[in-house]
VOBA-1610 file (N, C-alpha, C; in pm, whole numbers, padded with zeros to 5 digits, always signed):
BEGIN
Met+06651-00469-08569Met+06796-00446-08579Met+06826-00299-08552Thr+06937-00272-08485Thr+06977-00135-08457Thr+07027-00067-08584Ile+07036+00068-08578Ile+07091+00142-08691Ile+07232+00094-08721Leu+07313+00074-08616Leu+07449+00027-08634Leu+07450-00110-08702Gly+07357-00196-08656Gly+07347-00329-08715Gly+07314-00322-08863Leu+07221-00232-08897Leu+07184-00215-09037Leu+07303-00168-09119Leu+07376-00072-09064Leu+07493-00019-09134Leu+07595-00129-09155Leu+07618-00208-09052Leu+07718-00314-09063Leu+07675-00420-09163Ser+07545-00455-09160Ser+07498-00558-09253Ser+07503-00507-09396Ser+07470-00378-09416Ser+07478-00321-09550Ser+07622-00317-09597Ser+07713-00283-09505Ser+07854-00278-09541Ser+07904-00417-09577Ala+07860-00517-09500Ala+07901-00654-09530Ala+07848-00695-09666Phe+07723-00654-09694Phe+07664-00685-09824Phe+07747-00622-09935Ala+07790-00497-09910Ala+07861-00423-10014Ala+07991-00491-10053His+08050-00566-09962His+08177-00628-09993His+08167-00780-10011Ser+08050-00836-09984Ser+08039-00981-09976Ser+08079-01052-10105His+08034-00999-10220His+08059-01075-10343His+08206-01081-10378Gly+08283-00982-10336Gly+08425-00980-10369Gly+08500-01097-10306His+08453-01145-10190His+08522-01252-10120His+08468-01390-10161Gln+08352-01394-10222Gln+08289-01523-10251Gln+08312-01570-10394Met+08356-01482-10481Met+08371-01521-10621Met+08488-01617-10640Thr+08465-01722-10719Thr+08574-01814-10751Thr+08664-01749-10855Glu+08778-01811-10879Glu+08871-01759-10981Glu+08803-01754-11117Ala+08725-01859-11149Ala+08655-01863-11278Ala+08553-01750-11289Glu+08483-01723-11178Glu+08383-01615-11178Glu+08451-01479-11193Gln+08568-01464-11131Gln+08640-01339-11144Gln+08687-01317-11288Gln+08731-01424-11352Gln+08774-01414-11492Gln+08655-01383-11582Ala+08542-01448-11554Ala+08420-01424-11634Ala+08377-01279-11621Ala+08391-01223-11501Ala+08353-01083-11478Ala+08439-00989-11562Lys+08559-01036-11598Lys+08649-00956-11682Lys+08626-00983-11831Gly+08530-01072-11862Gly+08499-01101-12001Gly+08581-01214-12060Ile+08639-01297-11971Ile+08720-01409-12017Ile+08655-01539-11967Phe+08598-01616-12061Phe+08532-01740-12024Phe+08509-01824-12150Ala+08485-01952-12129Ala+08452-02043-12239Ala+08301-02040-12261Asp+08260-02038-12387Asp+08116-02034-12417Asp+08042-02147-12347Ala+08106-02263-12338Ala+08041-02381-12278Ala+08013-02363-12130Asp+08080-02266-12067Asp+08061-02244-11924Asp+07939-02156-11893Val+07879-02095-11995Val+07763-02008-11975Val+07640-02093-11945Lys+07567-02057-11841Lys+07450-02134-11799Lys+07324-02045-11797Asp+07209-02111-11811Asp+07081-02040-11802Asp+07062-01986-11660Arg+06984-01878-11651Arg+06953-01819-11521Arg+06806-01780-11518Ser+06747-01778-11399Ser+06608-01736-11385Ser+06604-01591-11341Leu+06489-01528-11359Leu+06473-01388-11321Leu+06492-01369-11170Glu+06478-01477-11095Glu+06498-01470-10949Glu+06637-01420-10912Asp+06734-01440-11000Asp+06871-01393-10974Asp+06875-01241-10957Trp+06773-01174-11010Trp+06769-01027-11003Trp+06658-00977-10910Asp+06600-01068-10830Asp+06496-01027-10736Asp+06547-00916-10644Gly+06460-00820-10616Gly+06497-00714-10522Gly+06444-00579-10566Ile+06482-00478-10490Ile+06447-00339-10523Ile+06578-00269-10556Trp+06583-00208-10673Trp+06708-00156-10727Trp+06697-00007-10759Gln+06806+00065-10731Gln+06812+00209-10759Gln+06906+00236-10876Ser+06866+00330-10961Ser+06953+00375-11070Ser+07070+00453-11013Val+07188+00438-11074Val+07303+00517-11030Val+07313+00649-11106Tyr+07224+00670-11203Tyr+07231+00793-11282Tyr+07218+00920-11195Pro+07125+00923-11098Pro+07119+01042-11010Pro+07249+01066-10934Leu+07321+00959-10901Leu+07449+00975-10830Leu+07555+01036-10922Leu+07548+01005-11050Leu+07637+01070-11146Leu+07605+01218-11155Gln+07475+01248-11165Gln+07434+01388-11181Gln+07469+01473-11059Ser+07467+01412-10941Ser+07494+01487-10818Ser+07643+01505-10792Gly+07726+01433-10867Gly+07871+01440-10846Gly+07924+01335-10751Asp+07836+01254-10694Asp+07879+01151-10599Asp+07977+01050-10661Leu+07963+01027-10793Leu+08046+00926-10858Leu+08179+00982-10911Asp+08204+01109-10888Asp+08327+01170-10941Asp+08454+01096-10897Pro+08464+01047-10771Pro+08584+00971-10732Pro+08604+00846-10817Val+08494+00785-10861Val+08501+00666-10945Val+08560+00702-11082Phe+08514+00811-11139Phe+08563+00852-11270Phe+08710+00895-11263Lys+08747+00955-11152Lys+08887+00994-11132Lys+08975+00870-11130Gln+08931+00767-11058Gln+09008+00644-11049Gln+09021+00578-11187Lys+08912+00577-11263Lys+08915+00515-11396Lys+09010+00591-11489Ala+09011+00724-11480Ala+09100+00805-11563Ala+09246+00781-11526Glu+09271+00757-11398Glu+09408+00728-11354Glu+09456+00593-11406Lys+09363+00499-11420Lys+09399+00365-11470Lys+09416+00366-11621Asp+09346+00456-11690Asp+09354+00465-11836Asp+09401+00606-11873Ser+09530+00620-11892Ser+09588+00753-11914Ser+09548+00816-12047Ser+09479+00737-12133Ser+09438+00792-12263Ser+09312+00877-12252Lys+09248+00874-12134Lys+09124+00949-12116Lys+09134+01045-11997Thr+09074+01162-12014Thr+09066+01256-11903Thr+08946+01220-11816Val+08940+01277-11697Val+08825+01253-11609Val+08696+01296-11678Asp+08699+01409-11748Asp+08579+01458-11817Asp+08536+01361-11926Gln+08632+01302-11997Gln+08597+01206-12102Gln+08536+01079-12044Val+08593+01035-11932Val+08537+00917-11864Val+08395+00946-11818Lys+08376+01062-11757Lys+08243+01097-11706Lys+08141+01107-11820Ala+08183+01162-11934Ala+08093+01175-12049Ala+08050+01037-12099Tyr+08143+00942-12098Tyr+08113+00805-12140Tyr+08005+00744-12050Tyr+08021+00762-11919Tyr+07923+00706-11825Tyr+07794+00788-11822Gln+07804+00915-11854Gln+07683+00998-11865Gln+07589+00938-11969Thr+07646+00897-12082Thr+07567+00832-12187Thr+07525+00692-12144Gly+07617+00620-12081Gly+07588+00482-12042Gly+07480+00469-11937Tyr+07489+00552-11833Tyr+07396+00540-11720Tyr+07261+00609-11742Lys+07251+00692-11844Lys+07132+00778-11860Lys+07002+00697-11866Thr+06906+00737-11783Thr+06775+00672-11780Thr+06677+00759-11703Asp+06549+00741-11731Asp+06447+00809-11651Asp+06376+00710-11559Val+06426+00586-11556Val+06371+00484-11465Val+06454+00485-11339Gly+06402+00547-11234Gly+06479+00564-11111Gly+06486+00440-11024Lys+06386+00352-11037Lys+06379+00234-10950Lys+06318+00118-11026Ile+06366-00001-10998Ile+06310-00124-11055Ile+06288-00224-10942Glu+06168-00280-10937Glu+06138-00387-10841Glu+06119-00517-10918Ile+06177-00625-10867Ile+06165-00756-10932Ile+06127-00860-10827Glu+06015-00926-10849Glu+05967-01028-10756Glu+05868-01119-10827Asn+05881-01249-10802Asn+05788-01349-10860Asn+05775-01335-11012Lys+05887-01310-11078Lys+05894-01299-11225Lys+05824-01175-11279Val+05786-01084-11188Val+05724-00957-11229Val+05825-00845-11209Met+05839-00761-11311Met+05925-00644-11302Met+05838-00519-11304Thr+05868-00426-11213Thr+05798-00298-11208Thr+05900-00187-11227Phe+05873-00102-11327Phe+05963+00008-11360Phe+05901+00139-11312Tyr+05977+00218-11238Tyr+05927+00345-11183Tyr+05993+00463-11254Gln+05909+00547-11314Gln+05954+00672-11376Gln+05883+00786-11304Gly+05952+00852-11213Gly+05887+00955-11133Gly+05774+00894-11053Asp+05653+00948-11068Asp+05539+00894-10993Asp+05459+00792-11075Lys+05511+00754-11191Lys+05445+00653-11275Lys+05517+00519-11261Ser+05439+00412-11278Ser+05502+00280-11277Ser+05432+00189-11378Ala+05504+00089-11424Ala+05448-00009-11518Ala+05506-00145-11483Ser+05419-00247-11482Ser+05461-00381-11442Ser+05428-00483-11550Cys+05505-00591-11550Cys+05473-00702-11639Cys+05541-00829-11585Ala+05478-00942-11610Ala+05543-01071-11582Ala+05628-01106-11704Tyr+05750-01149-11680Tyr+05843-01176-11789Tyr+05878-01324-11799Arg+05896-01369-11921Arg+05941-01507-11943Arg+06087-01504-11991Tyr+06157-01609-11963Tyr+06298-01620-11999Tyr+06312-01658-12146Asp+06397-01586-12216Asp+06419-01612-12359Asp+06560-01663-12388Gly+06631-01707-12285Gly+06766-01759-12308Gly+06871-01649-12296Tyr+06990-01678-12345Tyr+07099-01581-12336Tyr+07172-01568-12470Lys+07245-01460-12481Lys+07328-01436-12600Lys+07470-01403-12554Ile+07568-01464-12616Ile+07708-01433-12588Ile+07755-01331-12690Leu+07805-01220-12642Leu+07851-01113-12730Leu+08003-01110-12733His+08058-01094-12852His+08202-01085-12871His+08237-00940-12904Tyr+08321-00880-12822Tyr+08355-00739-12839Tyr+08485-00723-12916Ala+08503-00604-12970Ala+08622-00573-13049Ala+08750-00589-12966Ser+08738-00571-12835Ser+08854-00581-12746Ser+08904-00725-12731Gly+08823-00821-12780Gly+08858-00961-12762Gly+08789-01022-12641Lys+08730-00938-12558Lys+08655-00986-12441Lys+08514-01027-12484Lys+08444-01094-12392Lys+08308-01139-12421Lys+08213-01094-12311Gly+08085-01095-12341Gly+07983-01063-12243Gly+07863-01150-12266Val+07779-01161-12165Val+07656-01240-12177Val+07538-01153-12139Arg+07436-01157-12222Arg+07311-01092-12186Arg+07202-01198-12168Tyr+07129-01182-12060Tyr+07017-01271-12031Tyr+06888-01202-12074Leu+06809-01271-12156Leu+06695-01210-12226Leu+06562-01252-12164Phe+06474-01152-12151Phe+06339-01177-12099Phe+06239-01096-12181Ser+06116-01148-12194Ser+06014-01074-12268Ser+05885-01067-12188Cys+05817-00954-12200Cys+05692-00928-12130Cys+05582-01018-12185Thr+05503-01077-12097Thr+05399-01172-12139Thr+05262-01106-12156Asp+05252-00976-12127Asp+05123-00907-12135Asp+05131-00796-12242Ser+05065-00816-12353Ser+05073-00721-12465Ser+05013-00585-12429Ala+04928-00581-12326Ala+04865-00454-12288Ala+04951-00373-12189Ser+05058-00435-12137Ser+05141-00368-12038Ser+05220-00253-12099Gln+05240-00148-12019Gln+05322-00035-12061Gln+05470-00056-12029Ala+05502-00166-11964Ala+05642-00198-11933Ala+05714-00237-12062Pro+05847-00230-12064Pro+05921-00268-12185Pro+05888-00410-12229Lys+05874-00426-12361Lys+05843-00559-12414Lys+05962-00653-12401Phe+06081-00597-12415Phe+06202-00679-12410Phe+06302-00622-12310Val+06361-00712-12232Val+06458-00672-12130Val+06579-00764-12139Gln+06697-00704-12127Gln+06820-00783-12125Gln+06905-00739-12006Phe+06958-00838-11933Phe+07045-00810-11819Phe+07189-00847-11852Ser+07281-00765-11804Ser+07423-00799-11807Ser+07479-00763-11671Asp+07539-00861-11602Asp+07591-00831-11468Asp+07727-00898-11444His+07800-00925-11552His+07935-00981-11543His+07935-01121-11484Thr+07821-01187-11489Thr+07806-01321-11435Thr+07752-01412-11546Ile+07799-01537-11551Ile+07761-01625-11663Ile+07687-01751-11618Gly+07643-01752-11493Gly+07567-01867-11444Gly+07483-01827-11325Pro+07400-01918-11274Pro+07309-01886-11164Pro+07384-01826-11045Arg+07344-01709-11004Arg+07404-01639-10890Arg+07322-01513-10865Lys+07298-01481-10741Lys+07225-01358-10709Lys+07304-01237-10756Ser+07238-01151-10829Ser+07305-01034-10884Ser+07334-00932-10774Gln+07451-00867-10782Gln+07489-00763-10687Gln+07467-00624-10746His+07476-00613-10877His+07438-00493-10951His+07421-00537-11096Phe+07356-00458-11175Phe+07338-00499-11315Phe+07324-00380-11409His+07353-00409-11535His+07324-00317-11645His+07200-00374-11714Ile+07110-00287-11757Ile+06987-00335-11818Ile+06964-00264-11952Tyr+06910-00340-12045Tyr+06877-00288-12178Tyr+06729-00315-12199Thr+06653-00215-12237Thr+06509-00233-12256Thr+06464-00174-12389Gly+06362-00234-12448Gly+06311-00183-12575Gly+06182-00251-12614Asn+06123-00205-12723Asn+05994-00258-12766Asn+05995-00317-12906Ser+06110-00314-12974Ser+06113-00363-13113Ser+06141-00513-13120Ser+06258-00556-13073Ser+06292-00699-13076Ser+06417-00722-12991Gln+06438-00848-12952Gln+06559-00881-12878Gln+06682-00857-12966Ala+06671-00893-13095Ala+06785-00876-13186Ala+06826-00730-13197Glu+06729-00642-13203Glu+06758-00500-13214Glu+06823-00449-13085Leu+06774-00501-12973Leu+06826-00458-12843Leu+06970-00502-12823Leu+07006-00615-12880Leu+07144-00665-12868Leu+07245-00570-12932Lys+07197-00484-13023Lys+07287-00389-13090Lys+07318-00268-13002Gln+07240-00251-12895Gln+07260-00135-12808Gln+07387-00155-12724Met+07485-00069-12748Met+07613-00081-12679Met+07649+00046-12601Asp+07577+00155-12624Asp+07617+00283-12567Asp+07541+00322-12441Asn+07420+00271-12426Asn+07336+00308-12311Asn+07301+00183-12233Trp+07350+00176-12109Trp+07330+00057-12025Trp+07300+00103-11882Pro+07178+00153-11860Pro+07138+00195-11726Pro+07179+00091-11621Thr+07232+00140-11511Thr+07295+00052-11413Thr+07228+00069-11276Tyr+07206-00044-11210Tyr+07129-00045-11085Tyr+07201-00121-10975Tyr+07191-00063-10855Tyr+07245-00124-10734Tyr+07130-00140-10634Pro+07147-00226-10533Pro+07040-00245-10434Pro+06997-00112-10372Glu+06865-00096-10356Glu+06811+00030-10308Glu+06859+00064-10167Gln+06891-00039-10086Gln+06926-00011-09946Gln+07067+00047-09932Leu+07146+00046-10037Leu+07281+00102-10026Leu+07276+00255-10032Tyr+07353+00318-09944Tyr+07367+00463-09949Tyr+07462+00499-10064Ala+07460+00626-10102Ala+07545+00672-10212Ala+07691+00635-10187Arg+07738+00657-10064Arg+07880+00631-10037Arg+07912+00481-10047Gln+07812+00397-10021Gln+07835+00253-10032Gln+07841+00210-10179Val+07759+00272-10263Val+07764+00244-10407Val+07900+00287-10462Val+07946+00404-10420Val+08078+00454-10463Val+08187+00358-10418Asp+08178+00312-10294Asp+08276+00219-10240Asp+08279+00089-10321Glu+08160+00040-10356Glu+08148-00079-10439Glu+08218-00060-10574Met+08192+00054-10637Met+08249+00081-10770Met+08401+00097-10763Leu+08448+00160-10658Leu+08593+00180-10645Leu+08669+00049-10625His+08602-00049-10566His+08669-00177-10536His+08621-00291-10622His+08538-00262-10720His+08480-00369-10804His+08583-00418-10905
//
């Protein structure tokens, strides 16, 4: 494929989910759904190579996103919005690869892998009245240095290929991890350029 072809296909990818979501999926993405509509999902929904957006925050690339959010919520300044996401996005895991139920976490030049099993999902009820779903997985190898427990949240409540996700990781228990509300490292497909990630966030 030509460079232009790659750019066009990446651009199409960047906007594809916005045109394919049903009304119910759009409502679910906003945290409005019936508990009975939540379905199990396999780790295959998150297959791929994913980049952390935290470096993009640190470089200033995401500043247009924070400006837009501050304009939509007049109770917060741009600096307050950025501080919120600074805490939310913070991570030292720059890349995650997921394939064949194996997750590999990259921290600098170190990596750790484990095969994960599905532990079901939890529906969370927020103070705002909205809801969220976390999909739970646990590492099957006690000797692995990868996180023992992993939870995904991607604004989706049923089988569907993920377009981006928030991830929660820990080693104590799934129940303990469900309490984590402030730090939600966020990942987008590795093939997207910074400007494409920004474009996605501005139109999401």
